[in-house]
Structure formats: structure tokens, C-alpha cells
N, C-alpha and C positions, 0 to 999 in steps of 0.2 A: 195564139196561132201558133202553128208549127210551119217552118218550111216546106214548100211545096203546095201549100192552100193557095188556092186562088180566092181573090178578094172577093168579097158581097158585090152584087151589081145594085147600085143606090143610084137615084137620081139626086143631084145635091142645087137647091135654089141662087144663085149667084145673082149679084148686082156687076155690071160692066159698064165703062166708060164707054160712050157711044155719042160721038161728035156731032151727027146728025142732029142730035135733042139739044134745043137750046134752052136757056134757063141757067138757073142756079144749082140746077139738080142733073147734068147729063149723063145722068144711069138709065140702064134697062135691064129687066130682068130675064137671066140667060140660063136655062137648065144644062146643066153638065154632068156627064155619067161617070161613073167608075171608068167604063173603057177611055172617054175621054182624055181624064187623066194618067191613065196607067197604062192604056196599050201601046206596044212597040215602043215601050222605054225602059230604063233601066234608072229609078227612080228612090229618094229618101221619102218617106213619110214619117212625120213625126206628129203626137197627140199632145195635147197637154190640157189642164184642166180649165183655163180661161185665158181669154184676151185679158190684156192688161194688168194679171195677176204678178207678181214680184220674181217668182224664178222663171217664170214664162218669158218676162218680158227683160229681166236683166242677163240672165245667162242662157236657156236654151234657144230662143230665137236669135237674137244676135251673135250668139255661136256657130249658128249653122248659116248666116248670112256671112259672118265674116271669113267662114272657109269655103266658101261656095267654090272657089278656083281650084282649092286643094280637092274637093269633091269630083269636081269635073274631071281632073287630071286622073284621078283613079274611077274612071268610068261613069259616073253619075251623069244622067242628062237633065234632071230637073230635082229641086228638092221643094215639098210643099209641107204645110203647116197645118195641122186640123185642128178644130176644136170644137166644142158643143155649142157653139155660137150662132148667131146669124150673121147674114153676109153683111149688114149693115157695120156691125161690131168688127168682123173680120178686117174689113176693108179701112176702118177708121184705124183700128189697131197697128195695119201695116203702113199705113201714113205716118201715122203718130212714131212710129220706131224707124223710118227712114227706109225701109225694107225695098231693094231693087231684085234682088235675085231669087229669095224664098216665095213661093207663091202662096197665098192662103185659100184655105177650102174650109168653106161655113157648112158644118154638119149641124145644123139648127136645130133639126128634131132628133137628133141623136140615132138617126137610124144603121147609118153606117158602124158607128162607135158601140151599139147594140150587139149588131151581128159579128162584128171581130171579137165581142164578149169584154170589152172593155168598157162598160157604160154604168159607173156608181155612182151611189146617194153621196152629194155631198152638202146634205141639208144643214151638219154641224157647222158649215160656214156660210149659210143661206145660199147657196148655188144652185139648190136642186140637183137634177140629174145632169151628170158631167164626165168627161172622160178620164180615165187612169191614164199616168205619162207612161208613153211609149214610143218606140220606135221602129222601123220595119226598112229594109231594104227590099225593093220590090221589081221585080222584072217582067214586064209584059202582064201586069197584071196578077202575077205570082209569087207570094214571099219567098224571097230567099234569105234572107236572116230576120230575126224577131227580136228586139230587146227591148223587154219589160221592167219598169219599176218593182221592188219586192213588195210583198205586203197587201196585194190588190184586196180591196174590203171598201164596204159601204162606211162611209163617215170617218175614215181613216184620221188619226189625230195629227198626224203629219204629214208631208209632201214631200217624199223620197226622190232624189235626183241621181241619177248618177250612170246608172245602165243605158237612159234614153239621151244622153249629153252626144254632142257633135265629137268629142274626144273619144269615146267609146267605139262610135260607128268609124272615126278614122282609122282609129287602132284595128279594128276589124276587116276595113276595106286595104290596108296596107299589108296586114299577114296574108290574107287571099291574093294579093299580088305578088308577095315573095314567095308565096308557096305553087304558083301558077307555074 
């Protein structure tokens, strides 16, 4: 994706807590669209190969969560973490990680990921189709800046991490503020 590109219109199948539902599983399905997440806001979107995986759980997600206030000070309204996982997995991962600020987006079918050109095979790890690791700053549904890990390919032998890190995005936003 290049800066200036509008994000694809996709419907995401999410599960949300609904206090009107009694019992042990007080959640309901709620369809969310690209516009629901991105319209009228400046957000960070980062995507990763899978919930509960080592780099994602140890560095990337916690790094964005821990720096949420800094990102807000730099003009970011929301931070979204996307993965080609279903809503049940994404919700449980956010819960297990104690996430309060970053919101998770399930791209269970990989449709959004495919349409932004980041869907890759990870059969070498038994994952099937997953997202290549990337991050973006998105303003009102349009890519402002794109940060993609190098070497995108199917069944890549490594899991590169650095270009899509919270530190990289913080440095970009701080430099943009200084230049303004």
C-alpha cells in the first residue's frame, strides 16, 4: 500500500459483550465495516501473523499498548491490531494480554489482508494463510504512512520485526510533528 491509498471496504465479523444477554457467554455478533473503524479518525493499524504467537505477544502488541498515551499526544485517536484470526481468538488474546487501549480487529477470512496485498502462506509453520507483518497510519480511511517488514513471501523462514514496531511509528510521528 502506498500513502494516499484508500483502505478497502470490508465487513469484519466481531463478537461484542452485550450485558442484556444472560449466562456464561454474554456476547453477540456485530458486523463492523472499514468505515466503522477508520472514518473520521487518525489511527494506527498494525497487523501480525497470529494471536498468541511469540513476537506478537511479547513485543508488538504490548509495545503499542504501553505507548498508547504517547501516540495520543502525537495525534492518534485509536490503535487497532489486526490478524487473520477469528473474533473468538482475538478477544481471548486481548484478554490474556490485559489490553485496555489497543482494539483488536478479527480478519478471520483474510479478506482485508488479501485486499491490501499482505496475505501470505505460512504453511511451513502450520498456520495456513496469514498476514505479513505491517503497520500503517491511517487518516479518515486513507493511508498516511505504511511500514512493511522486508522480504514479504510465502512460507518465509523468519519472522522479521522492526519496521512495524511501535518505536518506528513513534519516531515517524515525532519527526512529522517536528517538521510541521
